[in-house]
Biopython code that builds the backbone (N, CA, C, O; Angstrom):
import numpy as np
from Bio.PDB.StructureBuilder import StructureBuilder

atoms = [
    (1, "MET", "N", (-163.229, -25.420, 102.227)),
    (1, "MET", "CA", (-163.320, -26.192, 101.009)),
    (1, "MET", "C", (-163.692, -25.259, 99.860)),
    (1, "MET", "O", (-164.636, -24.478, 99.976)),
    (2, "TYR", "N", (-162.969, -25.336, 98.772)),
    (2, "TYR", "CA", (-163.207, -24.493, 97.610)),
    (2, "TYR", "C", (-164.078, -25.229, 96.611)),
    (2, "TYR", "O", (-163.801, -26.377, 96.262)),
    (3, "GLN", "N", (-165.118, -24.578, 96.156)),
    (3, "GLN", "CA", (-166.043, -25.148, 95.174)),
    (3, "GLN", "C", (-165.941, -24.286, 93.901)),
    (3, "GLN", "O", (-166.339, -23.121, 93.925)),
    (4, "PRO", "N", (-165.430, -24.820, 92.817)),
    (4, "PRO", "CA", (-165.247, -24.026, 91.597)),
    (4, "PRO", "C", (-166.561, -23.553, 90.965)),
    (4, "PRO", "O", (-166.545, -22.670, 90.107)),
    (5, "ASP", "N", (-167.695, -24.127, 91.374)),
    (5, "ASP", "CA", (-168.991, -23.722, 90.830)),
    (5, "ASP", "C", (-169.624, -22.595, 91.633)),
    (5, "ASP", "O", (-170.740, -22.181, 91.322)),
    (6, "THR", "N", (-168.949, -22.091, 92.652)),
    (6, "THR", "CA", (-169.523, -21.078, 93.526)),
    (6, "THR", "C", (-169.019, -19.690, 93.146)),
    (6, "THR", "O", (-167.819, -19.460, 92.995)),
    (7, "GLU", "N", (-169.964, -18.782, 92.998)),
    (7, "GLU", "CA", (-169.647, -17.386, 92.709)),
    (7, "GLU", "C", (-170.330, -16.517, 93.748)),
    (7, "GLU", "O", (-171.072, -17.021, 94.591)),
    (8, "ILE", "N", (-170.086, -15.225, 93.694)),
    (8, "ILE", "CA", (-170.650, -14.319, 94.690)),
    (8, "ILE", "C", (-172.154, -14.169, 94.510)),
    (8, "ILE", "O", (-172.899, -14.225, 95.488)),
    (9, "LEU", "N", (-172.611, -13.980, 93.278)),
    (9, "LEU", "CA", (-174.026, -13.850, 92.951)),
    (9, "LEU", "C", (-174.380, -14.845, 91.851)),
    (9, "LEU", "O", (-173.498, -15.421, 91.213)),
    (10, "PHE", "N", (-175.663, -15.038, 91.639)),
    (10, "PHE", "CA", (-176.136, -15.988, 90.628)),
    (10, "PHE", "C", (-175.437, -15.763, 89.291)),
    (10, "PHE", "O", (-175.489, -14.661, 88.743)),
    (11, "PRO", "N", (-174.786, -16.795, 88.763)),
    (11, "PRO", "CA", (-174.130, -16.668, 87.456)),
    (11, "PRO", "C", (-175.073, -17.090, 86.320)),
    (11, "PRO", "O", (-175.678, -18.160, 86.384)),
    (12, "MET", "N", (-175.196, -16.263, 85.295)),
    (12, "MET", "CA", (-176.075, -16.575, 84.165)),
    (12, "MET", "C", (-175.669, -17.860, 83.438)),
    (12, "MET", "O", (-176.488, -18.455, 82.738)),
    (13, "ARG", "N", (-174.434, -18.287, 83.594)),
    (13, "ARG", "CA", (-173.996, -19.527, 82.935)),
    (13, "ARG", "C", (-174.805, -20.727, 83.423)),
    (13, "ARG", "O", (-174.832, -21.760, 82.753)),
    (14, "VAL", "N", (-175.459, -20.610, 84.568)),
    (14, "VAL", "CA", (-176.253, -21.699, 85.144)),
    (14, "VAL", "C", (-177.663, -21.746, 84.533)),
    (14, "VAL", "O", (-178.304, -22.798, 84.544)),
    (15, "ALA", "N", (-178.140, -20.635, 84.010)),
    (15, "ALA", "CA", (-179.527, -20.531, 83.540)),
    (15, "ALA", "C", (-179.937, -21.636, 82.567)),
    (15, "ALA", "O", (-181.019, -22.197, 82.738)),
    (16, "PRO", "N", (-179.129, -21.983, 81.549)),
    (16, "PRO", "CA", (-179.575, -23.041, 80.635)),
    (16, "PRO", "C", (-179.858, -24.377, 81.339)),
    (16, "PRO", "O", (-180.688, -25.155, 80.868)),
    (17, "GLN", "N", (-179.197, -24.641, 82.430)),
    (17, "GLN", "CA", (-179.416, -25.894, 83.166)),
    (17, "GLN", "C", (-180.726, -25.871, 83.950)),
    (17, "GLN", "O", (-181.192, -26.913, 84.410)),
    (18, "LEU", "N", (-181.323, -24.680, 84.103)),
    (18, "LEU", "CA", (-182.591, -24.543, 84.820)),
    (18, "LEU", "C", (-183.796, -24.629, 83.885)),
    (18, "LEU", "O", (-184.935, -24.722, 84.343)),
    (19, "ARG", "N", (-183.549, -24.598, 82.604)),
    (19, "ARG", "CA", (-184.586, -24.467, 81.587)),
    (19, "ARG", "C", (-185.703, -25.508, 81.701)),
    (19, "ARG", "O", (-186.878, -25.153, 81.599)),
    (20, "ASP", "N", (-185.374, -26.740, 81.902)),
    (20, "ASP", "CA", (-186.379, -27.806, 81.855)),
    (20, "ASP", "C", (-186.941, -28.199, 83.224)),
    (20, "ASP", "O", (-187.544, -29.263, 83.364)),
    (21, "LEU", "N", (-186.748, -27.360, 84.214)),
    (21, "LEU", "CA", (-187.211, -27.698, 85.562)),
    (21, "LEU", "C", (-188.687, -27.378, 85.799)),
    (21, "LEU", "O", (-189.288, -27.873, 86.752)),
    (22, "ARG", "N", (-189.269, -26.547, 84.927)),
    (22, "ARG", "CA", (-190.670, -26.155, 85.099)),
    (22, "ARG", "C", (-191.367, -26.212, 83.749)),
    (22, "ARG", "O", (-190.884, -26.869, 82.827)),
    (23, "GLY", "N", (-192.484, -25.537, 83.628)),
    (23, "GLY", "CA", (-193.308, -25.604, 82.428)),
    (23, "GLY", "C", (-192.865, -24.693, 81.290)),
    (23, "GLY", "O", (-191.782, -24.108, 81.330)),
    (24, "PRO", "N", (-193.723, -24.579, 80.269)),
    (24, "PRO", "CA", (-193.385, -23.821, 79.064)),
    (24, "PRO", "C", (-193.112, -22.339, 79.310)),
    (24, "PRO", "O", (-192.213, -21.774, 78.687)),
    (25, "ALA", "N", (-193.860, -21.701, 80.196)),
    (25, "ALA", "CA", (-193.638, -20.272, 80.467)),
    (25, "ALA", "C", (-192.253, -20.056, 81.078)),
    (25, "ALA", "O", (-191.574, -19.080, 80.760)),
    (26, "TRP", "N", (-191.846, -20.956, 81.942)),
    (26, "TRP", "CA", (-190.512, -20.879, 82.546)),
    (26, "TRP", "C", (-189.436, -21.094, 81.490)),
    (26, "TRP", "O", (-188.445, -20.366, 81.453)),
    (27, "ARG", "N", (-189.628, -22.089, 80.633)),
    (27, "ARG", "CA", (-188.652, -22.354, 79.567)),
    (27, "ARG", "C", (-188.494, -21.135, 78.660)),
    (27, "ARG", "O", (-187.379, -20.773, 78.286)),
    (28, "GLU", "N", (-189.601, -20.516, 78.315)),
    (28, "GLU", "CA", (-189.553, -19.315, 77.461)),
    (28, "GLU", "C", (-188.821, -18.178, 78.174)),
    (28, "GLU", "O", (-188.043, -17.451, 77.556)),
    (29, "LEU", "N", (-189.071, -18.027, 79.461)),
    (29, "LEU", "CA", (-188.399, -16.989, 80.244)),
    (29, "LEU", "C", (-186.892, -17.215, 80.273)),
    (29, "LEU", "O", (-186.119, -16.280, 80.066)),
    (30, "VAL", "N", (-186.478, -18.435, 80.526)),
    (30, "VAL", "CA", (-185.051, -18.768, 80.545)),
    (30, "VAL", "C", (-184.443, -18.549, 79.165)),
    (30, "VAL", "O", (-183.348, -17.998, 79.051)),
    (31, "ASP", "N", (-185.140, -18.973, 78.121)),
    (31, "ASP", "CA", (-184.633, -18.799, 76.756)),
    (31, "ASP", "C", (-184.439, -17.322, 76.423)),
    (31, "ASP", "O", (-183.424, -16.944, 75.838)),
    (32, "ARG", "N", (-185.413, -16.485, 76.795)),
    (32, "ARG", "CA", (-185.296, -15.039, 76.521)),
    (32, "ARG", "C", (-184.122, -14.438, 77.280)),
    (32, "ARG", "O", (-183.369, -13.633, 76.732)),
    (33, "ALA", "N", (-183.966, -14.825, 78.532)),
    (33, "ALA", "CA", (-182.869, -14.276, 79.330)),
    (33, "ALA", "C", (-181.519, -14.707, 78.770)),
    (33, "ALA", "O", (-180.581, -13.911, 78.714)),
    (34, "CYS", "N", (-181.421, -15.961, 78.358)),
    (34, "CYS", "CA", (-180.156, -16.471, 77.812)),
    (34, "CYS", "C", (-179.828, -15.844, 76.459)),
    (34, "CYS", "O", (-178.661, -15.603, 76.149)),
    (35, "ALA", "N", (-180.859, -15.580, 75.654)),
    (35, "ALA", "CA", (-180.643, -15.014, 74.322)),
    (35, "ALA", "C", (-180.339, -13.523, 74.366)),
    (35, "ALA", "O", (-179.730, -12.983, 73.442)),
    (36, "ALA", "N", (-180.755, -12.864, 75.423)),
    (36, "ALA", "CA", (-180.507, -11.427, 75.543)),
    (36, "ALA", "C", (-179.009, -11.194, 75.750)),
    (36, "ALA", "O", (-178.288, -12.072, 76.225)),
    (37, "GLY", "N", (-178.576, -10.034, 75.395)),
    (37, "GLY", "CA", (-177.158, -9.724, 75.537)),
    (37, "GLY", "C", (-176.731, -9.611, 76.987)),
    (37, "GLY", "O", (-177.557, -9.468, 77.888)),
    (38, "ASP", "N", (-175.420, -9.679, 77.196)),
    (38, "ASP", "CA", (-174.886, -9.528, 78.549)),
    (38, "ASP", "C", (-175.317, -8.184, 79.123)),
    (38, "ASP", "O", (-175.264, -7.159, 78.443)),
    (39, "ALA", "N", (-175.739, -8.203, 80.371)),
    (39, "ALA", "CA", (-176.172, -7.010, 81.105)),
    (39, "ALA", "C", (-177.404, -6.349, 80.488)),
    (39, "ALA", "O", (-177.656, -5.166, 80.717)),
    (40, "SER", "N", (-178.167, -7.109, 79.710)),
    (40, "SER", "CA", (-179.421, -6.589, 79.158)),
    (40, "SER", "C", (-180.453, -6.531, 80.285)),
    (40, "SER", "O", (-180.296, -7.222, 81.291)),
    (41, "PRO", "N", (-181.497, -5.725, 80.136)),
    (41, "PRO", "CA", (-182.535, -5.674, 81.171)),
    (41, "PRO", "C", (-183.138, -7.049, 81.464)),
    (41, "PRO", "O", (-183.472, -7.343, 82.611)),
    (42, "GLN", "N", (-183.281, -7.899, 80.434)),
    (42, "GLN", "CA", (-183.853, -9.223, 80.645)),
    (42, "GLN", "C", (-182.935, -10.088, 81.508)),
    (42, "GLN", "O", (-183.397, -10.761, 82.430)),
    (43, "GLN", "N", (-181.642, -10.069, 81.207)),
    (43, "GLN", "CA", (-180.694, -10.865, 81.998)),
    (43, "GLN", "C", (-180.561, -10.326, 83.412)),
    (43, "GLN", "O", (-180.511, -11.097, 84.371)),
    (44, "LEU", "N", (-180.505, -9.014, 83.548)),
    (44, "LEU", "CA", (-180.370, -8.438, 84.886)),
    (44, "LEU", "C", (-181.590, -8.752, 85.748)),
    (44, "LEU", "O", (-181.450, -9.091, 86.923)),
    (45, "ALA", "N", (-182.780, -8.640, 85.174)),
    (45, "ALA", "CA", (-184.002, -8.931, 85.934)),
    (45, "ALA", "C", (-184.066, -10.411, 86.310)),
    (45, "ALA", "O", (-184.413, -10.752, 87.440)),
    (46, "PHE", "N", (-183.733, -11.282, 85.370)),
    (46, "PHE", "CA", (-183.725, -12.719, 85.656)),
    (46, "PHE", "C", (-182.718, -13.011, 86.772)),
    (46, "PHE", "O", (-183.020, -13.751, 87.708)),
    (47, "SER", "N", (-181.536, -12.433, 86.670)),
    (47, "SER", "CA", (-180.502, -12.640, 87.696)),
    (47, "SER", "C", (-180.961, -12.129, 89.051)),
    (47, "SER", "O", (-180.738, -12.784, 90.069)),
    (48, "LEU", "N", (-181.600, -10.964, 89.074)),
    (48, "LEU", "CA", (-182.073, -10.400, 90.337)),
    (48, "LEU", "C", (-183.081, -11.327, 91.006)),
    (48, "LEU", "O", (-183.016, -11.548, 92.215)),
    (49, "VAL", "N", (-184.005, -11.865, 90.231)),
    (49, "VAL", "CA", (-184.987, -12.803, 90.798)),
    (49, "VAL", "C", (-184.289, -14.054, 91.320)),
    (49, "VAL", "O", (-184.617, -14.540, 92.402)),
    (50, "MET", "N", (-183.348, -14.568, 90.575)),
    (50, "MET", "CA", (-182.624, -15.763, 91.021)),
    (50, "MET", "C", (-181.782, -15.453, 92.265)),
    (50, "MET", "O", (-181.697, -16.283, 93.169)),
    (51, "ILE", "N", (-181.170, -14.287, 92.319)),
    (51, "ILE", "CA", (-180.402, -13.887, 93.508)),
    (51, "ILE", "C", (-181.308, -13.885, 94.730)),
    (51, "ILE", "O", (-180.925, -14.357, 95.800)),
    (52, "ARG", "N", (-182.502, -13.355, 94.562)),
    (52, "ARG", "CA", (-183.454, -13.314, 95.672)),
    (52, "ARG", "C", (-183.947, -14.711, 96.040)),
    (52, "ARG", "O", (-184.040, -15.042, 97.222)),
    (53, "GLN", "N", (-184.262, -15.533, 95.041)),
    (53, "GLN", "CA", (-184.772, -16.879, 95.310)),
    (53, "GLN", "C", (-183.711, -17.779, 95.941)),
    (53, "GLN", "O", (-184.015, -18.591, 96.814)),
    (54, "CYS", "N", (-182.476, -17.628, 95.496)),
    (54, "CYS", "CA", (-181.382, -18.483, 95.994)),
    (54, "CYS", "C", (-180.803, -17.985, 97.316)),
    (54, "CYS", "O", (-180.137, -18.738, 98.026)),
    (55, "GLY", "N", (-181.050, -16.734, 97.643)),
    (55, "GLY", "CA", (-180.481, -16.179, 98.862)),
    (55, "GLY", "C", (-179.003, -15.868, 98.730)),
    (55, "GLY", "O", (-178.246, -16.019, 99.689)),
    (56, "CYS", "N", (-178.588, -15.437, 97.553)),
    (56, "CYS", "CA", (-177.163, -15.176, 97.300)),
    (56, "CYS", "C", (-176.569, -14.138, 98.254)),
    (56, "CYS", "O", (-175.389, -14.213, 98.595)),
    (57, "LEU", "N", (-177.382, -13.173, 98.683)),
    (57, "LEU", "CA", (-176.847, -12.110, 99.532)),
    (57, "LEU", "C", (-176.484, -12.592, 100.933)),
    (57, "LEU", "O", (-175.728, -11.932, 101.645)),
    (58, "THR", "N", (-177.019, -13.733, 101.320)),
    (58, "THR", "CA", (-176.686, -14.273, 102.639)),
    (58, "THR", "C", (-175.760, -15.478, 102.547)),
    (58, "THR", "O", (-175.442, -16.096, 103.563)),
    (59, "CYS", "N", (-175.331, -15.809, 101.353)),
    (59, "CYS", "CA", (-174.430, -16.941, 101.157)),
    (59, "CYS", "C", (-172.990, -16.496, 101.442)),
    (59, "CYS", "O", (-172.620, -15.353, 101.174)),
    (60, "HIS", "N", (-172.203, -17.393, 101.977)),
    (60, "HIS", "CA", (-170.794, -17.108, 102.266)),
    (60, "HIS", "C", (-169.999, -18.400, 102.074)),
    (60, "HIS", "O", (-170.588, -19.478, 101.989)),
    (61, "PRO", "N", (-168.691, -18.307, 102.006)),
    (61, "PRO", "CA", (-167.876, -19.492, 101.677)),
    (61, "PRO", "C", (-168.110, -20.714, 102.567)),
    (61, "PRO", "O", (-167.945, -21.846, 102.111)),
    (62, "ASP", "N", (-168.486, -20.505, 103.811)),
    (62, "ASP", "CA", (-168.703, -21.633, 104.713)),
    (62, "ASP", "C", (-170.133, -22.159, 104.698)),
    (62, "ASP", "O", (-170.443, -23.128, 105.390)),
    (63, "ALA", "N", (-170.998, -21.534, 103.921)),
    (63, "ALA", "CA", (-172.402, -21.948, 103.862)),
    (63, "ALA", "C", (-172.535, -23.258, 103.102)),
    (63, "ALA", "O", (-171.774, -23.543, 102.178)),
    (64, "PHE", "N", (-173.508, -24.037, 103.509)),
    (64, "PHE", "CA", (-173.772, -25.308, 102.830)),
    (64, "PHE", "C", (-174.076, -25.067, 101.353)),
    (64, "PHE", "O", (-173.635, -25.821, 100.485)),
    (65, "ARG", "N", (-174.846, -23.990, 101.078)),
    (65, "ARG", "CA", (-175.173, -23.671, 99.685)),
    (65, "ARG", "C", (-173.918, -23.437, 98.868)),
    (65, "ARG", "O", (-173.805, -23.927, 97.744)),
    (66, "ALA", "N", (-172.975, -22.690, 99.424)),
    (66, "ALA", "CA", (-171.733, -22.394, 98.700)),
    (66, "ALA", "C", (-170.909, -23.656, 98.486)),
    (66, "ALA", "O", (-170.272, -23.814, 97.445)),
    (67, "MET", "N", (-170.918, -24.541, 99.451)),
    (67, "MET", "CA", (-170.159, -25.779, 99.322)),
    (67, "MET", "C", (-170.741, -26.688, 98.235)),
    (67, "MET", "O", (-170.014, -27.456, 97.605)),
    (68, "ARG", "N", (-172.060, -26.594, 98.020)),
    (68, "ARG", "CA", (-172.694, -27.399, 96.966)),
    (68, "ARG", "C", (-172.489, -26.766, 95.594)),
    (68, "ARG", "O", (-172.417, -27.477, 94.592)),
    (69, "GLY", "N", (-172.396, -25.449, 95.536)),
    (69, "GLY", "CA", (-172.199, -24.755, 94.271)),
    (69, "GLY", "C", (-173.458, -24.044, 93.797)),
    (69, "GLY", "O", (-174.569, -24.368, 94.216)),
    (70, "CYS", "N", (-173.265, -23.080, 92.925)),
    (70, "CYS", "CA", (-174.369, -22.266, 92.417)),
    (70, "CYS", "C", (-175.360, -23.075, 91.579)),
    (70, "CYS", "O", (-176.563, -22.818, 91.628)),
    (71, "THR", "N", (-174.877, -24.029, 90.826)),
    (71, "THR", "CA", (-175.773, -24.817, 89.979)),
    (71, "THR", "C", (-176.762, -25.606, 90.832)),
    (71, "THR", "O", (-177.969, -25.541, 90.598)),
    (72, "ALA", "N", (-176.268, -26.344, 91.812)),
    (72, "ALA", "CA", (-177.144, -27.142, 92.682)),
    (72, "ALA", "C", (-178.085, -26.250, 93.481)),
    (72, "ALA", "O", (-179.258, -26.582, 93.654)),
    (73, "CYS", "N", (-177.583, -25.131, 93.964)),
    (73, "CYS", "CA", (-178.409, -24.193, 94.740)),
    (73, "CYS", "C", (-179.534, -23.632, 93.876)),
    (73, "CYS", "O", (-180.678, -23.546, 94.324)),
    (74, "SER", "N", (-179.216, -23.249, 92.643)),
    (74, "SER", "CA", (-180.213, -22.675, 91.738)),
    (74, "SER", "C", (-181.275, -23.700, 91.362)),
    (74, "SER", "O", (-182.465, -23.385, 91.331)),
    (75, "ILE", "N", (-180.851, -24.911, 91.081)),
    (75, "ILE", "CA", (-181.800, -25.974, 90.752)),
    (75, "ILE", "C", (-182.761, -26.188, 91.916)),
    (75, "ILE", "O", (-183.969, -26.314, 91.719)),
    (76, "GLN", "N", (-182.222, -26.228, 93.115)),
    (76, "GLN", "CA", (-183.059, -26.431, 94.293)),
    (76, "GLN", "C", (-184.030, -25.267, 94.481)),
    (76, "GLN", "O", (-185.195, -25.483, 94.814)),
    (77, "ALA", "N", (-183.566, -24.043, 94.273)),
    (77, "ALA", "CA", (-184.431, -22.868, 94.446)),
    (77, "ALA", "C", (-185.580, -22.869, 93.440)),
    (77, "ALA", "O", (-186.713, -22.537, 93.790)),
    (78, "VAL", "N", (-185.294, -23.238, 92.200)),
    (78, "VAL", "CA", (-186.345, -23.286, 91.175)),
    (78, "VAL", "C", (-187.338, -24.394, 91.502)),
    (78, "VAL", "O", (-188.546, -24.197, 91.370)),
    (79, "ARG", "N", (-186.859, -25.528, 91.916)),
    (79, "ARG", "CA", (-187.761, -26.643, 92.256)),
    (79, "ARG", "C", (-188.613, -26.326, 93.480)),
    (79, "ARG", "O", (-189.764, -26.756, 93.563)),
    (80, "ARG", "N", (-188.065, -25.585, 94.417)),
    (80, "ARG", "CA", (-188.794, -25.277, 95.653)),
    (80, "ARG", "C", (-189.781, -24.128, 95.516)),
    (80, "ARG", "O", (-190.614, -23.921, 96.399)),
    (81, "PHE", "N", (-189.699, -23.380, 94.425)),
    (81, "PHE", "CA", (-190.614, -22.247, 94.254)),
    (81, "PHE", "C", (-192.045, -22.768, 94.222)),
    (81, "PHE", "O", (-192.384, -23.616, 93.396)),
    (82, "ARG", "N", (-192.871, -22.269, 95.108)),
    (82, "ARG", "CA", (-194.219, -22.817, 95.288)),
    (82, "ARG", "C", (-195.251, -22.232, 94.326)),
    (82, "ARG", "O", (-196.317, -22.819, 94.139)),
    (83, "GLY", "N", (-194.956, -21.106, 93.722)),
    (83, "GLY", "CA", (-195.917, -20.482, 92.817)),
    (83, "GLY", "C", (-195.926, -21.135, 91.450)),
    (83, "GLY", "O", (-195.168, -22.065, 91.174)),
    (84, "ALA", "N", (-196.797, -20.626, 90.609)),
    (84, "ALA", "CA", (-196.892, -21.091, 89.231)),
    (84, "ALA", "C", (-195.825, -20.395, 88.388)),
    (84, "ALA", "O", (-195.197, -19.432, 88.828)),
    (85, "ASP", "N", (-195.636, -20.892, 87.182)),
    (85, "ASP", "CA", (-194.689, -20.259, 86.264)),
    (85, "ASP", "C", (-195.060, -18.799, 86.018)),
    (85, "ASP", "O", (-194.186, -17.941, 85.894)),
    (86, "ALA", "N", (-196.358, -18.525, 85.950)),
    (86, "ALA", "CA", (-196.820, -17.146, 85.740)),
    (86, "ALA", "C", (-196.348, -16.231, 86.874)),
    (86, "ALA", "O", (-196.083, -15.050, 86.649)),
    (87, "ASP", "N", (-196.244, -16.767, 88.074)),
    (87, "ASP", "CA", (-195.761, -15.982, 89.212)),
    (87, "ASP", "C", (-194.290, -15.617, 89.034)),
    (87, "ASP", "O", (-193.881, -14.502, 89.357)),
    (88, "ILE", "N", (-193.509, -16.543, 88.526)),
    (88, "ILE", "CA", (-192.089, -16.261, 88.287)),
    (88, "ILE", "C", (-191.946, -15.233, 87.173)),
    (88, "ILE", "O", (-191.134, -14.312, 87.272)),
    (89, "VAL", "N", (-192.730, -15.389, 86.117)),
    (89, "VAL", "CA", (-192.692, -14.422, 85.015)),
    (89, "VAL", "C", (-193.024, -13.031, 85.542)),
    (89, "VAL", "O", (-192.375, -12.052, 85.174)),
    (90, "ARG", "N", (-194.040, -12.945, 86.407)),
    (90, "ARG", "CA", (-194.419, -11.663, 86.998)),
    (90, "ARG", "C", (-193.283, -11.099, 87.848)),
    (90, "ARG", "O", (-193.012, -9.900, 87.796)),
    (91, "LEU", "N", (-192.614, -11.950, 88.632)),
    (91, "LEU", "CA", (-191.493, -11.491, 89.450)),
    (91, "LEU", "C", (-190.368, -10.920, 88.584)),
    (91, "LEU", "O", (-189.756, -9.913, 88.942)),
    (92, "VAL", "N", (-190.100, -11.557, 87.459)),
    (92, "VAL", "CA", (-189.048, -11.071, 86.561)),
    (92, "VAL", "C", (-189.478, -9.747, 85.932)),
    (92, "VAL", "O", (-188.664, -8.833, 85.800)),
    (93, "GLN", "N", (-190.742, -9.636, 85.544)),
    (93, "GLN", "CA", (-191.232, -8.368, 84.984)),
    (93, "GLN", "C", (-191.144, -7.246, 86.010)),
    (93, "GLN", "O", (-190.747, -6.129, 85.680)),
    (94, "GLU", "N", (-191.511, -7.540, 87.250)),
    (94, "GLU", "CA", (-191.417, -6.540, 88.313)),
    (94, "GLU", "C", (-189.966, -6.164, 88.581)),
    (94, "GLU", "O", (-189.665, -4.994, 88.819)),
    (95, "ALA", "N", (-189.074, -7.130, 88.544)),
    (95, "ALA", "CA", (-187.648, -6.856, 88.746)),
    (95, "ALA", "C", (-187.103, -5.983, 87.622)),
    (95, "ALA", "O", (-186.298, -5.083, 87.863)),
    (96, "GLN", "N", (-187.544, -6.249, 86.392)),
    (96, "GLN", "CA", (-187.093, -5.442, 85.259)),
    (96, "GLN", "C", (-187.607, -4.012, 85.418)),
    (96, "GLN", "O", (-186.871, -3.059, 85.165)),
    (97, "HIS", "N", (-188.843, -3.859, 85.829)),
    (97, "HIS", "CA", (-189.396, -2.520, 86.067)),
    (97, "HIS", "C", (-188.619, -1.815, 87.184)),
    (97, "HIS", "O", (-188.293, -0.633, 87.074)),
    (98, "GLU", "N", (-188.332, -2.545, 88.243)),
    (98, "GLU", "CA", (-187.564, -1.987, 89.363)),
    (98, "GLU", "C", (-186.177, -1.529, 88.910)),
    (98, "GLU", "O", (-185.721, -0.448, 89.284)),
    (99, "LEU", "N", (-185.523, -2.344, 88.118)),
    (99, "LEU", "CA", (-184.194, -1.983, 87.616)),
    (99, "LEU", "C", (-184.257, -0.760, 86.714)),
    (99, "LEU", "O", (-183.390, 0.111, 86.784)),
    (100, "MET", "N", (-185.274, -0.690, 85.870)),
    (100, "MET", "CA", (-185.417, 0.469, 84.984)),
    (100, "MET", "C", (-185.658, 1.739, 85.800)),
    (100, "MET", "O", (-185.138, 2.804, 85.466)),
    (101, "GLN", "N", (-186.442, 1.623, 86.864)),
    (101, "GLN", "CA", (-186.701, 2.773, 87.730)),
    (101, "GLN", "C", (-185.423, 3.248, 88.411)),
    (101, "GLN", "O", (-185.181, 4.450, 88.520)),
    (102, "ARG", "N", (-184.619, 2.314, 88.861)),
    (102, "ARG", "CA", (-183.393, 2.653, 89.588)),
    (102, "ARG", "C", (-182.287, 3.176, 88.689)),
    (102, "ARG", "O", (-181.427, 3.933, 89.140)),
    (103, "THR", "N", (-182.298, 2.783, 87.420)),
    (103, "THR", "CA", (-181.216, 3.190, 86.539)),
    (103, "THR", "C", (-181.542, 4.396, 85.676)),
    (103, "THR", "O", (-180.652, 4.971, 85.050)),
    (104, "SER", "N", (-182.809, 4.782, 85.637)),
    (104, "SER", "CA", (-183.144, 5.954, 84.822)),
    (104, "SER", "C", (-182.656, 7.214, 85.529)),
    (104, "SER", "O", (-182.809, 7.363, 86.741)),
    (105, "THR", "N", (-182.073, 8.103, 84.760)),
    (105, "THR", "CA", (-181.549, 9.341, 85.332)),
    (105, "THR", "C", (-182.600, 10.423, 85.223)),
    (105, "THR", "O", (-183.304, 10.510, 84.217)),
    (106, "PRO", "N", (-182.713, 11.248, 86.249)),
    (106, "PRO", "CA", (-183.708, 12.329, 86.194)),
    (106, "PRO", "C", (-183.285, 13.348, 85.132)),
    (106, "PRO", "O", (-182.101, 13.536, 84.854)),
    (107, "HIS", "N", (-184.282, 13.985, 84.560)),
    (107, "HIS", "CA", (-184.006, 15.028, 83.573)),
    (107, "HIS", "C", (-183.403, 16.238, 84.279)),
    (107, "HIS", "O", (-183.955, 16.750, 85.253)),
    (108, "LEU", "N", (-182.288, 16.668, 83.779)),
    (108, "LEU", "CA", (-181.614, 17.810, 84.369)),
    (108, "LEU", "C", (-182.048, 19.081, 83.643)),
    (108, "LEU", "O", (-182.157, 19.117, 82.418)),
    (109, "GLU", "N", (-182.287, 20.097, 84.423)),
    (109, "GLU", "CA", (-182.659, 21.378, 83.814)),
    (109, "GLU", "C", (-181.402, 22.027, 83.265)),
    (109, "GLU", "O", (-180.328, 21.952, 83.861)),
    (110, "GLN", "N", (-181.564, 22.669, 82.109)),
    (110, "GLN", "CA", (-180.427, 23.362, 81.523)),
    (110, "GLN", "C", (-180.172, 24.641, 82.293)),
    (110, "GLN", "O", (-181.084, 25.403, 82.615)),
    (111, "VAL", "N", (-178.910, 24.844, 82.573)),
    (111, "VAL", "CA", (-178.514, 26.074, 83.246)),
    (111, "VAL", "C", (-178.133, 27.061, 82.142)),
    (111, "VAL", "O", (-177.330, 26.733, 81.268)),
    (112, "GLY", "N", (-178.685, 28.225, 82.177)),
    (112, "GLY", "CA", (-178.328, 29.109, 81.080)),
    (112, "GLY", "C", (-178.868, 30.416, 81.171)),
    (112, "GLY", "O", (-178.629, 31.246, 80.294)),
]
sb = StructureBuilder()
sb.init_structure("model")
sb.init_model(0)
sb.init_chain("A")
sb.init_seg("    ")
for serial, (resi, resn, name, xyz) in enumerate(atoms, 1):
    if name == "N":
        sb.init_residue(resn, " ", resi, " ")
    sb.init_atom(name, np.array(xyz, "f"), 0.0, 1.0, " ", f" {name:<3s}", serial, name[0])
structure = sb.get_structure()
């Protein structure tokens, strides 16, 4: 069964629909991620946290999650998160730090 709402990894197009599922800190986090440019550190970190929370890496076309679609899966993952909004904000900050660490290039010594 093909579900047009299913993608390989968490799609940022779903983020605005998650905005009102939690408190003010969560809403601000979603707003910042949505307002940031495509592939910005804020969007990438938010996406990474959602990928981890939703289990996107273990999802496949025959999975129940895939059959329901990314929007329903993401809503469920946000609702099921047991921590406080501050915990999610911290996870996104840690993900952004992790991404910055992985993408920074080491300083190369000049050959000369």
